[in-house]
N, C-alpha and C positions, 0 to 999 in steps of 0.2 A: 505491499499499500503506500510507504513511503517512499519509494522510487517511482511512483506511477504520479504522485503529489510534485516530489523532487520537478519531472518532465513537464505538468502544467506550468509550477511556477518559472519556469525557465521560458517557456512558449506568451508565458501572460506578459514576462519583462521583454521579450522581444517585441513582444507586439504592441507593446503600451509605451513600453523609452521614448520612442520618437516623440511620442507626444507631452514630453516634459522635457523644459526648455529653461523655465525660470532656473536658478543657483538653488531658491529654496526647496523647489520640489524635486533635487539630487540625491538629496537622501533617502529619499525612498526607493531609490534604486540599491542604494548598499544597504538598504534593509531587505530590498529583494535578494540580494547575492547572500547576505548572510543566511535567511530561510534555506535556502537553494542547498546552501553547502552543508546545513545544519542536515535537512534532510537525507542528503544523500549519507551524510557522516552516520546518521542512524540506521541505514537501512544498511551501511557495511558494516556497521555492528549487529544488528539483527544476522547476516548469514553470519558473520565469525563467531556468534554465539548456537547458533544452531550448527555450526559443525560444516559448516563449507569451507570451500577455501576460496578466501578471495583474492584474486590473480589480476598483479597488472603488468602491463608489457610496456618496460618506459620506451622512447622515442628519443634522440637528439636534441629536438625543441623542446622538450619539458627540462631536460639538461641546461638548454643555453637560457632558458626562461627562471630557473631558480638559479643561474649564475645573475643575469643582472639582480635578482633579489639580493643575493649574496654581496654584488657588487655594491648597494644600496644599503645592507648594513653597514658594512665598511663606512662608506660615505656620512653615514649618520653617524658610528663611532668615533668619527674623526670634523667632524663639524662645528663649528661653532657656532650655529644655530639648532643646536641638540633634540629641543625641546619641541620644535615645529618639521624639524626635520621627522623627528619619529612618526611623528604622524602623518607624514607620508609615505613611508615604510608601511605603514600599517595599511593605509590606501593601497600600495602595491603588495604588498602582501594579501590582501583581499580579493583582490584580480586574479593572483595568483592560484589562491584555494579555487575559486571559482572556476579557474581555469581544467583543474583536476579534477573537478569535482565533475565536470562534464567529461572528461576523459571519462571518468568510473560511470557513470550513467550511458553513454550511448554507446550500445554495443550489436543493434541490428539495425538495419533497412528500414525499417518501421518507425525505430525512434528520429535516425535521421531526416525520413519524408515530413517526422512532424513537424521540426525543427526549422527547415527550411519554410512549410508553411506556414509557420507562426512569423518569420520574415519577410513573407512575402503579406504576409495581413498587416505587419507593420507600416511596408513599403506604400498599401492601398490608403493610410491614413494622409501619410508625406505627399504623395501623391495627389492624391483630390485637392487638399490643400494649394500645393503648390501651383498647379493646374490656375485653379481658379486666381492665383494671382496673376498668373500669367496673362489670364484671359483678361483681369479685370482693373492689373495694375497693383504692384504694393510699395509701402510704402516703404522710403531709404530708412534706414534705420543708421545710417552714418553714409557718412562723404566717402565713403571708398573710392570714388574714381577724385582723379587730381582736379582739384577746382582750377588752378593756374596752370594746366597743363591742355585740360580735353576743353577741346571747343566744339566737340562733336556732342551727339545726341543723346544722352542715358540711359543706359541698359536698364530695362527692367529688371533689377537682379528676385530672382525668387529666394525666399528662406522657410517657407512652410513652416511646419504644425515647431520649430527649432528656430525660430528669430536671430538665427544666423546662417547667412549663405554659406560660407566655409564649411562649417558642421552639417548642417545638408547634404553638401553635395561630397564630403565624404562618407557619410550615412549610407547616402545614394550608391557609392560607388563600391561599396562593402555588397550589399544586398542585393542590386540586382544583377549578377553573377548570377546567382545561386536561383536567382528565378529564372532563367535561362536554359538552367540544368534541368527544373523541371518542365518546360518546353521541348526540350530538346529529350528528354525520354519519353513523355506524352507521344509525339511527335513519328519517335523511331519503334513504338507497339505495332504488333500484326492486325489493326483494327482497319476498317473500312475510314478514308479520307475525312467523311464527315462527320462520323464521331471523333476523328480525332483534332477536327478545329473546333468539334464543341466544349471538346476536352482542356483543349488548350491555347486557343484563339481569345482568352480573354485573361491569361496569365504574359502571353505574347504580348500583349498589348499594354498590360502593368510595366514589363523591363523595358518596355520601349519607351513608352513615356517617363520612365523612369532616367534613360538614359538622357532623353530632349530635357529633361530637369535637371538635371546635373549641369548639363550645358548651359541650360538658360540661368543656373545661377552666378553665374558671372565669375566664379571662383580657377581662378588659373593656376592654382597646383592642381584642381582637379580635373584641368584639363589634359594639363599633363599626365594624368595618373590615368583618364579614360585614354587617352595617346598612347599609353604604354600598353594598357589593356588590349586596345584594339589588336596591337600589332603583337602583342603574345597572342591571346587567341587566333590570328590568323597566322602566324607560324605552328603554330602546334594543328590545325585542322584543316590548313594548305593543302597540303599533298596526301590528305583523307580522302577530298572531298570528290565527287563528280565535277566536270569540268562546268556544268550548267550550276553549280554551289557556287564553283570557286568566282566563274562568271555574275554570279547573285552576289558574293560578298563585296568585288572590286566595284559592282555599279551602287550598291548603298557607299562605299566607302566616301566613290566619288559626286553621289548625293548630298553627304551631310559635307563635304568641301564646299559644295556649288550652294548650299544653302546657305554656310558661316561668310560667305565671299558677299553673299547680297545686304547684309546685315553691316552697316557703317560701325555701330554701336561696337558690335563684336570682333572687325576686324582691326581699331582701332585699339580695342584691349587687349587682342592677339600680339600686336606690333609696342606695346605701352610695355612688355616682359624684356626689351630690347633698349629701353629708354636709360636704364640703368639711373645718377644721378638725378637725371632731366623729369623723371616721374616721384611725386615727392612718395608714393605708396611705397616704388621698390627702393628711394633713397633712404625712405627708416627704415627697412629691413638691412640693407646695408651696414646705419649705422651700430643696429641691435649685435646683429653678424658680429662687426666688428668688435664690438663692445665682451661681447661672450667669449670670441676667441680668446680677449686676453686673460678672461678670466679663467678660461679651462687653463691657458698658458701657466697661468700661477698658481692651477689647483689640478695639474695636469694629472696626478693620477687617483686621487682617492675623489675630486671635486669639491664642491661646496656643501652638496647634502641633498635630499629627498624632497622634491612636491615644489606645488607653484608658488606657496608660502617663503618656501629657505631661496626661491628663486627671486623674486619681487626683493626680499631681502639685501641677498648678495647680488644681483644685476645694477640696483645703486651705487655699489661700491666704486663698477668700473665704465656706467655710462656717460653720457653727456646728457646736463640738465635737461635737455629736448625732446630727448629722447629714450622715455619709460616704455616701460613692457613689462606685459605678464610673461611675456613664453621667449623663448627664441627665434623663434616663428622655421625652425628645420628641427625633427626630430634627432636627426644624429648629432647637430649640436647643444642639441638640451641634454640628449644622452650624458653628452660630454661634459657640459658645464657642472650635470647635476650631478654624475658619478664617475668624473674623470674616465683614463684611459679605458679602469674594467671593462666601463659601462660601452664607451666604444665598440671593445670584444664582444659582449656579449650581444650587441646588436649584429656584428658580425658574422658571429656563430648562431644567431637566431635565421638571418637570412639564409648558409649556407645548408643550415636544417630545411628552411620552404623549399629550398632549390635542388634538395636532395629528393625528395620527393614527389619530383615533378616525374620522377622515373617511374615512380611506380603508377601513376597515374595515368599517363599517357597512352601505356600500354591497352589499355583497360577502357578505351572510350566508347565500346560497344555497350556496357555496362553502364547501370544507374549508376554505381558509387563510382567508377572511370571518370563518369559525368560531371559529378557531382567533386569528387577531385579536382576536375580541372577548374572548375566555376570555383572554388574554393581559391586555387593558385593564381586565376585571376584578379580574383576581389580581393587579394592580399599587395599584389602587383602592383595593382593600381592605387593602392591605399598605402603603399610604403613610397610609393613616388610623388604624391602628392604631398607628403611629411617631408619630402627634403626640404618642402617651402612651406610648410605650416606645420601646426601643434596640436592641433583643434581633433587630433586623432586621441588625444591625453583627456578630454571630457566624456564625462561618465558614457552618453548617450552614445558616441562614437567606442570606444573601448570596447564595451561592453562585447559590440558585434564584434570589433577585429578579434578580440579574445573565443567569440563564440566561432567566428571561422577557423582560427587556427586550429581549437577545438575538434570540430568538422574535417579537417583537411587530417589530421591525424588521425583520428576514428576510423574516417572512411579506408584509410590508405591499409589500416591495419588490419583492418576487414579484408582486405583484400586480399592480405597474404595467407592470409586463412584457408586450407583446402577445404 
């Protein structure tokens, strides 16, 4: 019973977390993770007391996450901000425990499918609100466009229920590939075409809408992540598809480029990536990166400590007065600043572990497990590329999705290895 309750709680967390945008509401996400961890722990305890053997097959990704946590432990012990760093370390420990709980929970195809459906439900809320904002206009929450150098029509940046276009975009990057995996499985089943269309057309529209709205979020980091996802997907599938499907993929790519070229605001925003200090947003990030690099060099081994509160306190020691920030705007730099060299090594180990699992996923694309593993790889790849230029992935709504997709990837690849 506790296992079923835990699975239900995970589904509710994934389906409802995109609706929680205010900082005051994110505490409920933490309580949800604690409840899931407790239910999984109770399930494992009951099995152990009942004489059953509780098996767990570790993966290199598990060790890399544990290594990142240990780097945080060392950073906290050596930090000048011990108290608030301990709070940040506790949050990291919560995410790690949540990941391990999912690893213990996900043991068969049905459980994997239920979790993906929960992600799809969450995408329904965000895509519906995002579409409304696209059609009717979204009130600008801040002046993201450079007011001094931008003479073009401002882009209608959607942010859906998450009240932040960058956070909304990273959530979409993580979610929509999983929905595409469901669509691919439905259309590969040996049923009549009308039945497959009836089952899969709604999910296909949802996934395509999510891609469009990620693009419409105006998040340049997410655009790079989306381009990386399309590149990885094309590289993985191109040689396996019939010529008609190859032409369809090329046609879709050409259509996306044609659509983008017709919007002056989109073209201008794309070009702004190369403007350097001439664009105020770029200039702000470059100044923040320079300050964080200085902080990393002065705390190269152990970092300054863990968490956003530590970052804010330590960053003030290195920043210019006009460039206050709550994050490094780059995940590798954030880990380097907070955790030092050992944090970067942990991130490198995580990236290596994710890449290694690609060789497990690609040979098995004819089965749902293989399709889901590829979708997880695409999801993580896009989110990580985007995170080289932003750190919204550390926000609870995005981090919960990232941890879930990571657990799905490891679990599904281990299922593929079973005879």
